C-alpha angles and dihedrals in degrees: 000000000000091000090056092051090051092056095052106029123092096162127136122226131193108211117195114187130140097201106090094210095048091046091052091047093049091047090050095046095046094043091052088051089056102261122140099228128211104192124194129170104209142036096250092057089047090055090050091051091050092049096047108032133066113255117283127221095249141000123219106200138185116206102214103067136150118257099359123033124232088243091058091047091053090051092046093049093049089051094049112094093211097044103030094100096048109116116243124204114189117215107188145152088224103107102168115116092234091058093049093046092048092053092047092046090052089056111274111149096212141359128217122184125222131279088051133186110241097217092048091051091050091048091052090048093050091051094047094047092046091050091048092050091047092052096041096093089056093063 
């Protein structure tokens, strides 16, 4: 299934994760699925990417980050006219209901807890990106 996605996908993903091993794994999984990956390991670099790059197709975001939290990044993205419609999927070790609800209320499109299943994450990403593309003409 991943090989098929690689052949048809030309999407760009911003991955924000402070754990080096998880960042590498996400980069590897998404790259194999055909995503062009922009990988950063802290909130400040994520903010710089958002300020200086054109919007991506999806953001994969951890919540517990150095310098700027994932929660703050969600709020900043939703306030940015160029990036506000970019789908955000949170991938976090925070499993408490309050954390999940807070991220979703701030504007995350989905929430996956760590440890995550790679194929499930990719399926959620495909659905979110497809929905976003389908609704794009309505904006």
